[in-house]
C-alpha positions as CSV (number, residue, x, y, z in Angstrom):
1,M,2.9,17.8,-42.9
2,D,1.6,13.9,-44.4
3,K,0.3,11.6,-42.3
4,V,2.2,8.9,-42.8
5,F,5.3,11.1,-41.8
6,A,2.9,12.0,-38.3
7,A,2.3,8.5,-38.3
8,K,5.7,7.5,-38.5
9,R,6.4,10.1,-35.4
10,V,3.7,9.2,-33.3
11,T,4.9,5.3,-33.7
12,T,7.6,5.7,-32.7
13,K,7.5,8.0,-29.4
14,L,4.6,5.4,-28.4
15,R,7.1,2.4,-29.1
16,D,9.9,4.2,-27.4
17,T,7.3,4.8,-24.6
18,E,6.2,1.2,-24.2
19,H,9.6,0.2,-23.8
20,A,10.8,2.7,-20.9
21,I,7.7,1.5,-19.1
22,D,9.2,-1.9,-19.4
23,A,12.3,-1.0,-18.5
24,A,11.0,0.8,-15.4
25,M,9.5,-2.3,-14.1
26,I,12.7,-4.3,-15.5
27,E,14.9,-2.1,-12.8
28,T,11.7,-1.8,-10.0
29,S,11.7,-5.8,-10.3
30,E,15.9,-6.0,-9.6
31,L,15.5,-3.4,-6.6
32,V,13.2,-5.6,-5.1
33,A,14.7,-8.7,-5.6
34,D,18.1,-6.9,-4.5
35,L,16.7,-5.7,-0.7
36,L,15.1,-8.5,-0.5
37,R,18.8,-10.7,-1.4
38,A,20.2,-8.0,1.4
39,R,17.9,-8.7,3.7
40,K,18.3,-12.3,3.6
41,E,22.6,-11.7,3.4
42,L,22.5,-9.5,5.9
43,G,20.2,-11.8,8.8
44,L,17.4,-8.4,9.4
45,G,13.6,-9.7,10.0
46,A,10.7,-9.3,7.5
47,N,9.5,-6.0,9.2
48,V,12.9,-4.1,8.6
49,G,12.0,-2.1,5.3
50,D,8.6,-3.1,5.1
51,A,6.8,-0.1,4.7
52,A,9.9,1.0,1.3
53,M,9.1,-2.8,0.0
54,A,5.4,-2.1,-0.2
55,K,6.0,1.5,-1.6
56,I,8.1,-0.3,-4.1
57,T,5.9,-2.9,-5.1
58,A,3.0,-0.3,-5.2
59,A,4.9,1.6,-7.6
60,L,6.0,-1.5,-9.7
61,S,1.9,-2.6,-10.0
62,L,1.4,1.7,-10.9
63,L,4.2,0.6,-13.7
64,S,1.9,-2.2,-14.3
65,D,-1.0,0.2,-14.8
66,A,0.7,2.2,-17.0
67,R,1.6,-0.5,-19.6
68,T,-1.5,-2.0,-19.7
69,S,-3.0,1.4,-20.4
70,M,0.0,2.4,-23.3
71,V,-1.4,-1.1,-24.5
72,D,-4.7,-0.1,-24.9
73,A,-3.8,3.2,-26.4
74,H,-1.5,1.9,-29.0
75,A,-4.7,-0.6,-29.8
76,E,-6.6,2.5,-30.0
77,M,-3.9,4.4,-32.4
78,A,-4.3,1.8,-34.8
79,E,-7.8,2.1,-34.9
80,V,-6.6,5.5,-36.3
81,Q,-3.9,4.9,-38.4
82,L,-6.5,2.1,-40.1
83,R,-9.4,5.0,-40.7
84,L,-7.0,7.6,-41.9
85,G,-6.0,5.1,-44.6
86,I,-2.4,4.2,-43.2
87,R,-1.2,0.5,-43.8
88,T,1.9,-0.8,-41.9
89,R,3.5,-3.6,-43.6
90,M,5.7,-6.5,-41.5
91,D,9.3,-6.1,-41.7
92,I,11.0,-9.5,-43.2
93,E,13.6,-9.6,-41.0
94,N,11.8,-9.0,-37.5
95,K,8.2,-10.1,-38.2
96,A,7.3,-10.3,-34.1
97,E,6.9,-6.7,-34.4
98,P,5.3,-4.4,-37.2
99,T,8.1,-1.5,-38.3
100,T,7.2,2.3,-39.2
101,S,9.7,2.0,-41.8
102,E,7.4,1.0,-44.0
103,L,4.2,2.6,-42.8
104,R,2.3,3.6,-46.3
105,E,-1.1,5.6,-47.1
106,V,-3.8,3.2,-48.8
107,A,-5.7,4.8,-51.8
């Protein structure tokens, strides 16, 4: 298999995984906020649901750790990409993020 196509496939999965973790962190953060609002609206004491809140915030912390690991893995994979002689060109329309559609092998 052509290494450029393999790199494109891996890069797409890596970026999709990073986005999925970000989405999970957003949902979890919103859950924490909604739980706090609901407790306040219902006039419940801080101890009500505290054990559940601790578990949810622990999950958020683990998601943060997963995100950091994926970012580190992304950097490691960029090194592999360079060792394979594959370069990434930035997409002119979106300079904030390199595109995999323009990966090319360097002789």
